[in-house]
Biopython code that builds the backbone (N, CA, C, O; Angstrom):
import numpy as np
from Bio.PDB.StructureBuilder import StructureBuilder

atoms = [
    (1, "UNK", "N", (24.337, 46.355, -59.999)),
    (1, "UNK", "CA", (23.052, 45.733, -60.270)),
    (1, "UNK", "C", (22.892, 45.563, -61.776)),
    (1, "UNK", "O", (23.209, 46.467, -62.550)),
    (2, "UNK", "N", (22.407, 44.422, -62.173)),
    (2, "UNK", "CA", (22.236, 44.124, -63.598)),
    (2, "UNK", "C", (20.950, 44.762, -64.097)),
    (2, "UNK", "O", (19.891, 44.632, -63.481)),
    (3, "UNK", "N", (21.062, 45.440, -65.204)),
    (3, "UNK", "CA", (19.903, 46.054, -65.839)),
    (3, "UNK", "C", (19.262, 44.999, -66.734)),
    (3, "UNK", "O", (19.726, 44.767, -67.850)),
    (4, "UNK", "N", (18.207, 44.365, -66.255)),
    (4, "UNK", "CA", (17.612, 43.250, -66.993)),
    (4, "UNK", "C", (17.001, 43.681, -68.321)),
    (4, "UNK", "O", (16.969, 42.887, -69.261)),
    (5, "UNK", "N", (16.520, 44.904, -68.423)),
    (5, "UNK", "CA", (15.974, 45.388, -69.694)),
    (5, "UNK", "C", (17.090, 45.462, -70.730)),
    (5, "UNK", "O", (16.929, 45.017, -71.867)),
    (6, "UNK", "N", (18.217, 46.026, -70.323)),
    (6, "UNK", "CA", (19.363, 46.130, -71.222)),
    (6, "UNK", "C", (19.874, 44.738, -71.580)),
    (6, "UNK", "O", (20.195, 44.459, -72.735)),
    (7, "UNK", "N", (19.944, 43.887, -70.591)),
    (7, "UNK", "CA", (20.412, 42.514, -70.820)),
    (7, "UNK", "C", (19.525, 41.797, -71.836)),
    (7, "UNK", "O", (20.033, 41.132, -72.739)),
    (8, "UNK", "N", (18.239, 41.925, -71.700)),
    (8, "UNK", "CA", (17.303, 41.291, -72.640)),
    (8, "UNK", "C", (17.457, 41.869, -74.045)),
    (8, "UNK", "O", (17.410, 41.136, -75.033)),
    (9, "UNK", "N", (17.639, 43.169, -74.127)),
    (9, "UNK", "CA", (17.810, 43.812, -75.429)),
    (9, "UNK", "C", (19.075, 43.288, -76.115)),
    (9, "UNK", "O", (19.060, 42.993, -77.310)),
    (10, "UNK", "N", (20.166, 43.172, -75.357)),
    (10, "UNK", "CA", (21.419, 42.663, -75.914)),
    (10, "UNK", "C", (21.257, 41.219, -76.369)),
    (10, "UNK", "O", (21.670, 40.861, -77.472)),
    (11, "UNK", "N", (20.663, 40.399, -75.530)),
    (11, "UNK", "CA", (20.473, 38.984, -75.882)),
    (11, "UNK", "C", (19.578, 38.811, -77.110)),
    (11, "UNK", "O", (19.850, 37.977, -77.973)),
    (12, "UNK", "N", (18.526, 39.593, -77.180)),
    (12, "UNK", "CA", (17.614, 39.499, -78.332)),
    (12, "UNK", "C", (18.357, 39.830, -79.622)),
    (12, "UNK", "O", (18.235, 39.116, -80.618)),
    (13, "UNK", "N", (19.122, 40.909, -79.599)),
    (13, "UNK", "CA", (19.858, 41.300, -80.800)),
    (13, "UNK", "C", (20.980, 40.312, -81.102)),
    (13, "UNK", "O", (21.235, 40.007, -82.267)),
    (14, "UNK", "N", (21.646, 39.814, -80.078)),
    (14, "UNK", "CA", (22.731, 38.855, -80.253)),
    (14, "UNK", "C", (22.227, 37.570, -80.906)),
    (14, "UNK", "O", (22.894, 37.015, -81.779)),
    (15, "UNK", "N", (21.060, 37.098, -80.488)),
    (15, "UNK", "CA", (20.488, 35.855, -81.035)),
    (15, "UNK", "C", (20.141, 35.981, -82.513)),
    (15, "UNK", "O", (20.105, 34.979, -83.227)),
    (16, "UNK", "N", (19.888, 37.189, -82.973)),
    (16, "UNK", "CA", (19.527, 37.403, -84.378)),
    (16, "UNK", "C", (20.753, 37.382, -85.295)),
    (16, "UNK", "O", (20.614, 37.368, -86.518)),
    (17, "UNK", "N", (21.928, 37.380, -84.716)),
    (17, "UNK", "CA", (23.157, 37.402, -85.519)),
    (17, "UNK", "C", (23.603, 35.997, -85.897)),
    (17, "UNK", "O", (23.212, 35.012, -85.270)),
    (18, "UNK", "N", (24.421, 35.925, -86.926)),
    (18, "UNK", "CA", (25.017, 34.650, -87.318)),
    (18, "UNK", "C", (26.097, 34.287, -86.295)),
    (18, "UNK", "O", (26.565, 35.163, -85.567)),
    (19, "UNK", "N", (26.501, 33.015, -86.226)),
    (19, "UNK", "CA", (27.478, 32.581, -85.218)),
    (19, "UNK", "C", (28.800, 33.347, -85.255)),
    (19, "UNK", "O", (29.381, 33.615, -84.203)),
    (20, "UNK", "N", (29.285, 33.703, -86.439)),
    (20, "UNK", "CA", (30.538, 34.452, -86.530)),
    (20, "UNK", "C", (30.403, 35.835, -85.891)),
    (20, "UNK", "O", (31.299, 36.279, -85.173)),
    (21, "UNK", "N", (29.303, 36.502, -86.147)),
    (21, "UNK", "CA", (29.052, 37.820, -85.551)),
    (21, "UNK", "C", (28.850, 37.708, -84.043)),
    (21, "UNK", "O", (29.287, 38.583, -83.296)),
    (22, "UNK", "N", (28.202, 36.652, -83.595)),
    (22, "UNK", "CA", (28.040, 36.432, -82.153)),
    (22, "UNK", "C", (29.414, 36.311, -81.482)),
    (22, "UNK", "O", (29.639, 36.863, -80.405)),
    (23, "UNK", "N", (30.317, 35.589, -82.128)),
    (23, "UNK", "CA", (31.657, 35.441, -81.573)),
    (23, "UNK", "C", (32.394, 36.778, -81.555)),
    (23, "UNK", "O", (33.147, 37.065, -80.624)),
    (24, "UNK", "N", (32.176, 37.595, -82.586)),
    (24, "UNK", "CA", (32.793, 38.924, -82.611)),
    (24, "UNK", "C", (32.333, 39.758, -81.423)),
    (24, "UNK", "O", (33.123, 40.473, -80.807)),
    (25, "UNK", "N", (31.055, 39.657, -81.113)),
    (25, "UNK", "CA", (30.508, 40.383, -79.964)),
    (25, "UNK", "C", (31.180, 39.911, -78.681)),
    (25, "UNK", "O", (31.581, 40.732, -77.856)),
    (26, "UNK", "N", (31.307, 38.612, -78.505)),
    (26, "UNK", "CA", (31.964, 38.073, -77.312)),
    (26, "UNK", "C", (33.428, 38.509, -77.237)),
    (26, "UNK", "O", (33.929, 38.848, -76.165)),
    (27, "UNK", "N", (34.100, 38.496, -78.374)),
    (27, "UNK", "CA", (35.497, 38.942, -78.403)),
    (27, "UNK", "C", (35.613, 40.423, -78.024)),
    (27, "UNK", "O", (36.536, 40.822, -77.314)),
    (28, "UNK", "N", (34.676, 41.219, -78.504)),
    (28, "UNK", "CA", (34.690, 42.647, -78.196)),
    (28, "UNK", "C", (34.450, 42.889, -76.707)),
    (28, "UNK", "O", (35.075, 43.762, -76.106)),
    (29, "UNK", "N", (33.552, 42.120, -76.122)),
    (29, "UNK", "CA", (33.298, 42.230, -74.684)),
    (29, "UNK", "C", (34.569, 41.900, -73.907)),
    (29, "UNK", "O", (34.894, 42.585, -72.937)),
    (30, "UNK", "N", (35.286, 40.868, -74.316)),
    (30, "UNK", "CA", (36.548, 40.526, -73.651)),
    (30, "UNK", "C", (37.580, 41.639, -73.811)),
    (30, "UNK", "O", (38.321, 41.951, -72.879)),
    (31, "UNK", "N", (37.619, 42.228, -74.996)),
    (31, "UNK", "CA", (38.518, 43.354, -75.228)),
    (31, "UNK", "C", (38.196, 44.510, -74.284)),
    (31, "UNK", "O", (39.097, 45.087, -73.675)),
    (32, "UNK", "N", (36.923, 44.845, -74.163)),
    (32, "UNK", "CA", (36.517, 45.933, -73.280)),
    (32, "UNK", "C", (36.872, 45.641, -71.826)),
    (32, "UNK", "O", (37.335, 46.526, -71.106)),
    (33, "UNK", "N", (36.658, 44.416, -71.400)),
    (33, "UNK", "CA", (36.996, 44.031, -70.026)),
    (33, "UNK", "C", (38.503, 44.148, -69.793)),
    (33, "UNK", "O", (38.933, 44.657, -68.758)),
    (34, "UNK", "N", (39.296, 43.685, -70.738)),
    (34, "UNK", "CA", (40.749, 43.762, -70.616)),
    (34, "UNK", "C", (41.213, 45.213, -70.560)),
    (34, "UNK", "O", (42.055, 45.576, -69.739)),
    (35, "UNK", "N", (40.655, 46.037, -71.444)),
    (35, "UNK", "CA", (41.041, 47.449, -71.479)),
    (35, "UNK", "C", (40.671, 48.148, -70.182)),
    (35, "UNK", "O", (41.437, 48.968, -69.675)),
    (36, "UNK", "N", (39.521, 47.834, -69.654)),
    (36, "UNK", "CA", (39.072, 48.457, -68.399)),
    (36, "UNK", "C", (39.983, 48.052, -67.244)),
    (36, "UNK", "O", (40.305, 48.878, -66.391)),
    (37, "UNK", "N", (40.399, 46.787, -67.211)),
    (37, "UNK", "CA", (41.254, 46.308, -66.129)),
    (37, "UNK", "C", (42.677, 46.847, -66.223)),
    (37, "UNK", "O", (43.358, 46.991, -65.208)),
    (38, "UNK", "N", (43.127, 47.145, -67.442)),
    (38, "UNK", "CA", (44.513, 47.596, -67.606)),
    (38, "UNK", "C", (44.661, 49.112, -67.580)),
    (38, "UNK", "O", (45.781, 49.616, -67.654)),
    (39, "UNK", "N", (43.552, 49.855, -67.477)),
    (39, "UNK", "CA", (43.638, 51.315, -67.398)),
    (39, "UNK", "C", (44.188, 51.731, -66.049)),
    (39, "UNK", "O", (43.840, 51.133, -65.031)),
    (40, "UNK", "N", (45.045, 52.753, -66.023)),
    (40, "UNK", "CA", (45.522, 53.242, -64.723)),
    (40, "UNK", "C", (44.370, 53.867, -63.945)),
    (40, "UNK", "O", (43.454, 54.449, -64.526)),
    (41, "UNK", "N", (44.429, 53.739, -62.648)),
    (41, "UNK", "CA", (43.393, 54.327, -61.798)),
    (41, "UNK", "C", (43.547, 55.838, -61.809)),
    (41, "UNK", "O", (44.654, 56.363, -61.692)),
    (42, "UNK", "N", (42.442, 56.519, -61.948)),
    (42, "UNK", "CA", (42.457, 57.978, -61.958)),
    (42, "UNK", "C", (42.297, 58.490, -60.529)),
    (42, "UNK", "O", (41.432, 58.039, -59.778)),
    (43, "UNK", "N", (43.147, 59.435, -60.180)),
    (43, "UNK", "CA", (43.104, 60.018, -58.851)),
    (43, "UNK", "C", (42.643, 61.455, -58.991)),
    (43, "UNK", "O", (43.176, 62.207, -59.807)),
    (44, "UNK", "N", (41.664, 61.835, -58.208)),
    (44, "UNK", "CA", (41.135, 63.194, -58.279)),
    (44, "UNK", "C", (41.893, 64.120, -57.344)),
    (44, "UNK", "O", (41.357, 64.582, -56.337)),
    (45, "UNK", "N", (43.144, 64.384, -57.688)),
    (45, "UNK", "CA", (43.949, 65.334, -56.924)),
    (45, "UNK", "C", (44.520, 66.354, -57.888)),
    (45, "UNK", "O", (44.768, 66.065, -59.059)),
    (46, "UNK", "N", (44.718, 67.529, -57.379)),
    (46, "UNK", "CA", (45.341, 68.570, -58.196)),
    (46, "UNK", "C", (46.847, 68.378, -58.117)),
    (46, "UNK", "O", (47.398, 68.348, -57.017)),
    (47, "UNK", "N", (47.536, 68.247, -59.259)),
    (47, "UNK", "CA", (48.969, 67.984, -59.226)),
    (47, "UNK", "C", (49.812, 69.178, -58.785)),
    (47, "UNK", "O", (50.883, 68.992, -58.209)),
    (48, "UNK", "N", (49.355, 70.379, -59.041)),
    (48, "UNK", "CA", (50.145, 71.558, -58.713)),
    (48, "UNK", "C", (49.250, 72.618, -58.076)),
    (48, "UNK", "O", (48.065, 72.709, -58.399)),
    (49, "UNK", "N", (49.815, 73.423, -57.169)),
    (49, "UNK", "CA", (49.021, 74.517, -56.601)),
    (49, "UNK", "C", (48.775, 75.591, -57.663)),
    (49, "UNK", "O", (49.510, 75.691, -58.645)),
    (50, "UNK", "N", (47.751, 76.373, -57.452)),
    (50, "UNK", "CA", (47.438, 77.462, -58.371)),
    (50, "UNK", "C", (48.560, 78.497, -58.303)),
    (50, "UNK", "O", (49.024, 78.852, -57.219)),
    (51, "UNK", "N", (48.984, 78.971, -59.460)),
    (51, "UNK", "CA", (50.038, 79.989, -59.502)),
    (51, "UNK", "C", (49.554, 81.191, -60.305)),
    (51, "UNK", "O", (48.579, 81.117, -61.052)),
    (52, "UNK", "N", (50.257, 82.285, -60.128)),
    (52, "UNK", "CA", (49.960, 83.502, -60.874)),
    (52, "UNK", "C", (51.075, 83.734, -61.883)),
    (52, "UNK", "O", (52.170, 83.194, -61.726)),
    (53, "UNK", "N", (50.818, 84.517, -62.902)),
    (53, "UNK", "CA", (51.840, 84.837, -63.898)),
    (53, "UNK", "C", (53.038, 85.476, -63.203)),
    (53, "UNK", "O", (54.186, 85.187, -63.542)),
    (54, "UNK", "N", (52.770, 86.341, -62.233)),
    (54, "UNK", "CA", (53.843, 87.026, -61.516)),
    (54, "UNK", "C", (54.784, 86.038, -60.824)),
    (54, "UNK", "O", (55.978, 86.305, -60.690)),
    (55, "UNK", "N", (54.249, 84.902, -60.389)),
    (55, "UNK", "CA", (55.086, 83.895, -59.726)),
    (55, "UNK", "C", (56.121, 83.314, -60.678)),
    (55, "UNK", "O", (57.209, 82.931, -60.247)),
    (56, "UNK", "N", (55.804, 83.245, -61.944)),
    (56, "UNK", "CA", (56.712, 82.638, -62.908)),
    (56, "UNK", "C", (57.662, 83.598, -63.573)),
    (56, "UNK", "O", (58.699, 83.191, -64.097)),
    (57, "UNK", "N", (57.319, 84.873, -63.557)),
    (57, "UNK", "CA", (58.182, 85.843, -64.245)),
    (57, "UNK", "C", (58.615, 86.960, -63.301)),
    (57, "UNK", "O", (58.715, 88.117, -63.709)),
    (58, "UNK", "N", (58.866, 86.624, -62.068)),
    (58, "UNK", "CA", (59.259, 87.613, -61.068)),
    (58, "UNK", "C", (60.548, 88.330, -61.392)),
    (58, "UNK", "O", (60.744, 89.457, -60.938)),
    (59, "UNK", "N", (61.433, 87.723, -62.160)),
    (59, "UNK", "CA", (62.732, 88.338, -62.458)),
    (59, "UNK", "C", (62.667, 89.280, -63.653)),
    (59, "UNK", "O", (63.680, 89.892, -63.992)),
    (60, "UNK", "N", (61.532, 89.418, -64.294)),
    (60, "UNK", "CA", (61.434, 90.264, -65.482)),
    (60, "UNK", "C", (61.731, 91.723, -65.145)),
    (60, "UNK", "O", (62.246, 92.459, -65.986)),
    (61, "UNK", "N", (61.412, 92.143, -63.930)),
    (61, "UNK", "CA", (61.625, 93.532, -63.517)),
    (61, "UNK", "C", (63.053, 93.817, -63.086)),
    (61, "UNK", "O", (63.332, 94.939, -62.663)),
    (62, "UNK", "N", (63.962, 92.874, -63.169)),
    (62, "UNK", "CA", (65.331, 93.033, -62.671)),
    (62, "UNK", "C", (66.001, 94.227, -63.353)),
    (62, "UNK", "O", (66.024, 94.318, -64.581)),
    (63, "UNK", "N", (66.543, 95.139, -62.547)),
    (63, "UNK", "CA", (67.142, 96.374, -63.069)),
    (63, "UNK", "C", (68.675, 96.389, -62.976)),
    (63, "UNK", "O", (69.296, 97.319, -63.491)),
    (64, "UNK", "N", (69.296, 95.408, -62.347)),
    (64, "UNK", "CA", (70.747, 95.412, -62.131)),
    (64, "UNK", "C", (71.532, 94.979, -63.358)),
    (64, "UNK", "O", (70.997, 94.856, -64.460)),
    (65, "UNK", "N", (72.817, 94.752, -63.129)),
    (65, "UNK", "CA", (73.712, 94.280, -64.188)),
    (65, "UNK", "C", (73.282, 92.882, -64.632)),
    (65, "UNK", "O", (72.825, 92.090, -63.808)),
    (66, "UNK", "N", (73.422, 92.565, -65.927)),
    (66, "UNK", "CA", (73.071, 91.215, -66.391)),
    (66, "UNK", "C", (73.915, 90.155, -65.685)),
    (66, "UNK", "O", (75.097, 90.367, -65.414)),
    (67, "UNK", "N", (73.299, 89.024, -65.394)),
    (67, "UNK", "CA", (73.986, 87.913, -64.725)),
    (67, "UNK", "C", (74.468, 86.915, -65.773)),
    (67, "UNK", "O", (73.821, 86.705, -66.799)),
    (68, "UNK", "N", (75.606, 86.311, -65.493)),
    (68, "UNK", "CA", (76.115, 85.262, -66.386)),
    (68, "UNK", "C", (75.352, 83.966, -66.116)),
    (68, "UNK", "O", (74.661, 83.834, -65.105)),
    (69, "UNK", "N", (75.489, 83.034, -67.021)),
    (69, "UNK", "CA", (74.857, 81.720, -66.844)),
    (69, "UNK", "C", (75.350, 81.077, -65.548)),
    (69, "UNK", "O", (74.562, 80.498, -64.800)),
    (70, "UNK", "N", (76.631, 81.179, -65.288)),
    (70, "UNK", "CA", (77.207, 80.592, -64.074)),
    (70, "UNK", "C", (76.600, 81.217, -62.824)),
    (70, "UNK", "O", (76.285, 80.520, -61.859)),
    (71, "UNK", "N", (76.438, 82.544, -62.850)),
    (71, "UNK", "CA", (75.845, 83.238, -61.700)),
    (71, "UNK", "C", (74.387, 82.809, -61.496)),
    (71, "UNK", "O", (73.937, 82.622, -60.366)),
    (72, "UNK", "N", (73.669, 82.660, -62.593)),
    (72, "UNK", "CA", (72.269, 82.221, -62.482)),
    (72, "UNK", "C", (72.195, 80.799, -61.940)),
    (72, "UNK", "O", (71.368, 80.510, -61.075)),
    (73, "UNK", "N", (73.049, 79.909, -62.439)),
    (73, "UNK", "CA", (73.071, 78.533, -61.944)),
    (73, "UNK", "C", (73.403, 78.493, -60.459)),
    (73, "UNK", "O", (72.775, 77.753, -59.702)),
    (74, "UNK", "N", (74.395, 79.288, -60.035)),
    (74, "UNK", "CA", (74.765, 79.324, -58.627)),
    (74, "UNK", "C", (73.617, 79.869, -57.783)),
    (74, "UNK", "O", (73.384, 79.391, -56.673)),
    (75, "UNK", "N", (72.904, 80.859, -58.297)),
    (75, "UNK", "CA", (71.742, 81.405, -57.583)),
    (75, "UNK", "C", (70.662, 80.355, -57.383)),
    (75, "UNK", "O", (70.044, 80.285, -56.321)),
    (76, "UNK", "N", (70.435, 79.542, -58.402)),
    (76, "UNK", "CA", (69.446, 78.465, -58.302)),
    (76, "UNK", "C", (69.882, 77.446, -57.256)),
    (76, "UNK", "O", (69.074, 77.006, -56.437)),
    (77, "UNK", "N", (71.158, 77.072, -57.284)),
    (77, "UNK", "CA", (71.689, 76.099, -56.311)),
    (77, "UNK", "C", (71.571, 76.659, -54.900)),
    (77, "UNK", "O", (71.148, 75.957, -53.982)),
    (78, "UNK", "N", (71.951, 77.944, -54.725)),
    (78, "UNK", "CA", (71.883, 78.564, -53.396)),
    (78, "UNK", "C", (70.449, 78.590, -52.873)),
    (78, "UNK", "O", (70.206, 78.281, -51.706)),
    (79, "UNK", "N", (69.517, 78.952, -53.717)),
    (79, "UNK", "CA", (68.111, 79.021, -53.294)),
    (79, "UNK", "C", (67.561, 77.627, -52.977)),
    (79, "UNK", "O", (66.829, 77.454, -52.003)),
    (80, "UNK", "N", (67.911, 76.651, -53.787)),
    (80, "UNK", "CA", (67.461, 75.273, -53.521)),
    (80, "UNK", "C", (68.026, 74.786, -52.192)),
    (80, "UNK", "O", (67.314, 74.162, -51.405)),
    (81, "UNK", "N", (69.299, 75.068, -51.938)),
    (81, "UNK", "CA", (69.936, 74.662, -50.681)),
    (81, "UNK", "C", (69.233, 75.337, -49.498)),
    (81, "UNK", "O", (68.955, 74.696, -48.484)),
    (82, "UNK", "N", (68.949, 76.637, -49.640)),
    (82, "UNK", "CA", (68.277, 77.394, -48.585)),
    (82, "UNK", "C", (66.898, 76.793, -48.289)),
    (82, "UNK", "O", (66.545, 76.597, -47.126)),
    (83, "UNK", "N", (66.128, 76.505, -49.322)),
    (83, "UNK", "CA", (64.798, 75.938, -49.125)),
    (83, "UNK", "C", (64.890, 74.535, -48.537)),
    (83, "UNK", "O", (64.081, 74.167, -47.684)),
    (84, "UNK", "N", (65.862, 73.754, -48.981)),
    (84, "UNK", "CA", (66.028, 72.398, -48.451)),
    (84, "UNK", "C", (66.360, 72.444, -46.970)),
    (84, "UNK", "O", (65.814, 71.667, -46.186)),
    (85, "UNK", "N", (67.252, 73.349, -46.580)),
    (85, "UNK", "CA", (67.622, 73.474, -45.174)),
    (85, "UNK", "C", (66.443, 73.912, -44.319)),
    (85, "UNK", "O", (66.313, 73.475, -43.176)),
    (86, "UNK", "N", (65.584, 74.769, -44.856)),
    (86, "UNK", "CA", (64.386, 75.176, -44.129)),
    (86, "UNK", "C", (63.448, 73.997, -43.945)),
    (86, "UNK", "O", (62.839, 73.853, -42.885)),
    (87, "UNK", "N", (63.321, 73.145, -44.967)),
    (87, "UNK", "CA", (62.459, 71.960, -44.870)),
    (87, "UNK", "C", (62.989, 70.968, -43.841)),
    (87, "UNK", "O", (62.208, 70.362, -43.108)),
    (88, "UNK", "N", (64.312, 70.796, -43.779)),
    (88, "UNK", "CA", (64.926, 69.850, -42.853)),
    (88, "UNK", "C", (64.668, 70.288, -41.417)),
    (88, "UNK", "O", (64.452, 69.447, -40.545)),
    (89, "UNK", "N", (64.688, 71.574, -41.165)),
    (89, "UNK", "CA", (64.482, 72.101, -39.811)),
    (89, "UNK", "C", (63.049, 71.961, -39.334)),
    (89, "UNK", "O", (62.814, 71.976, -38.125)),
    (90, "UNK", "N", (62.101, 71.828, -40.210)),
    (90, "UNK", "CA", (60.674, 71.763, -39.815)),
    (90, "UNK", "C", (60.357, 70.483, -39.085)),
    (90, "UNK", "O", (59.214, 70.267, -38.684)),
]
sb = StructureBuilder()
sb.init_structure("model")
sb.init_model(0)
sb.init_chain("A")
sb.init_seg("    ")
for serial, (resi, resn, name, xyz) in enumerate(atoms, 1):
    if name == "N":
        sb.init_residue(resn, " ", resi, " ")
    sb.init_atom(name, np.array(xyz, "f"), 0.0, 1.0, " ", f" {name:<3s}", serial, name[0])
structure = sb.get_structure()
């Protein structure tokens, strides 16, 4: 719905300007319209589930022998494979 009070206020002030300034106002309105149309749509969804600090640093308490980089990489691959296979079965 058009706010006629606002519209009248804008027109009154616009008419008091020189032609160059009036054109600047029109150009700015076009800029605003273009910017509004080119903005990505905002989606109100949470991108990630809530996590706890413990979820991210669960291995800090590890008491065994240190693992090599290769062993850690293989552990990550094994766990990813295990989770993927569980998802496929669902």
